[in-house]
C-alpha positions, 0 to 999 in steps of 0.5 A, a space after each residue: 451528531 445523529 443521536 440514532 447512531 454513535 460516532 463509531 457507527 456514523 464513520 462506518 455508515 459514511 463508507 457504506 453511503 457517501 463513500 461507497 463508490 470511491 472507497 468501498 467499491 474500489 476496495 472490494 474490487 482490489 480484494 477480488 481482482 487480485 485474489 488478496 483474501 483466500 479461505 482460512 487466511 489469518 491476516 495481520 492488518 498493520 496500522 501505522 497511525 496514519 489515515 491510510 492504514 487506519 481506513 484499511 483496518 476499518 474496511 477489513 473489519 467491515 469486510 470480515 463481518 460481511 464476507 462469505 469467505 472465512 478468514 480471521 484478522 489481527 490488528 497490529 501496531 508496531 511502536 518504533 519509538 513514538 513520543 507518548 503523544 503520538 502513541 496515545 493518538 493511535 490508541 484514541 483513534 483505534 477506540 474511535 474506529 472500534 479497532 482492537 489493536 495489539 501493540 508491540 515495541 521496537 527500538 528502530 527509531 533510536 537505531 536509525 537515528 545513528 545511520 547517515 546513509 539512507 535512514 528512511 530506506 533502512 527504517 522501512 525495511 526494518 519495520 517490515 521485518 518486525 511486522 512479519 515476525 510479529 504477525 507470524 507469532 500470532 499465527 498469521 500468513 499475511 500482512 496487509 498494508 495501506 498503500 493506495 492507488 496514488 502510492 502505486 503511481 508515485 512509486 512507478 514514476 519515481 522509479 522511472 525518474 530517479 531509478 532508471 527503470 520501469 517498476 511497479 508496486 504489485 498488489 501482493 507479493 510473497 516474502 523472500 525472507 519470511 517463507 510462507 508469508 505474503 503481503 497484500 495491499 487491499 487499498 490498491 485501487 482506492 485513490 488518496 483523494 477519497 481517503 482524505 475526503 473520508 477523513 475530513 468528512 468525519 473530522 478525524 485526525 491521524 498521524 502524519 509523519 511520526 518519525 523522530 529522526 525526520 523531526 530532527 532533520 534539517 531536510 525539509 519534506 518538500 525536498 523529498 523525491 516522493 513529495 516532488 513527484 506528488 506535486 508534479 502529478 497534482 499539477 498534471 492532474 489540473 490539466 488532465 484529470 485522468 492522469 493518475 488513473 491513466 498511469 495506473 491503467 498503464 501498469 495493467 497494459 504493459 506491451 513487452 514487445 515494444 521494450 528494449 529490455 526487461 527483468 523477469 523472475 531475476 533474469 534480465 532479458 536484453 533486446 537482442 535476445 528478445 528480438 531473436 525469440 520474437 523472430 523465431 516465434 514469427 517464423 514458426 507461426 508462418 510455417 504453421 500457416 503453410 502446413 
């Protein structure tokens, strides 16, 4: 180890130096492009103990130090029923990264373990609700989650393959159940491969899946739909290195005129309605030209 710097400092320096192009710059681009942080925001950075949310916490801490926009941070961890070893790993990593976390407990794992239908979906919804409520109790108006570019792409492909719809994962959204609260995703433009490279370069060990329900389940992770899509995209990437980025870019270049239907703010537009509006608009434009 470099004696001039502590381990904590070296981890931060790796982001500014070695991973500046692949992590820091895309992170800053996300924050600026989607206006994720505004003046006087109080943001709760939600840490699950995994590599993504842990990196996000460090990036937000660094940005807070350098940003010209005044905002404040809280680093929160919800313990839904982790085994003691996993809780300790989260605490140890937080100390290693220099993140001052606040932990609160819930009983989500015990509750979800009794549910047979869509336990993972229910768990995710409940966790989000608890995070919103705790963040609000700390005076926060936003929560930040560690979803990265690959999550965005995988979610889109999953929705198309298994949900029969073209649906993205927006960089931010307003909570419908918690008025005044907003969710932001500052890692939106950061690729997972860069996060893994940063983790391995610094010899860091984070939680994978700490869900007790999953550990007891006989369902193998490789059978999950997300894992299936992840493997498919990885295979396609060997043939076309730009496949992930191309799908991501496609989400920013949607040509609605070519679709047979779409939803917008809860209203579903069918093809005939879209076509009539398009025809009417075309006629008006032609008429304007004649004048």
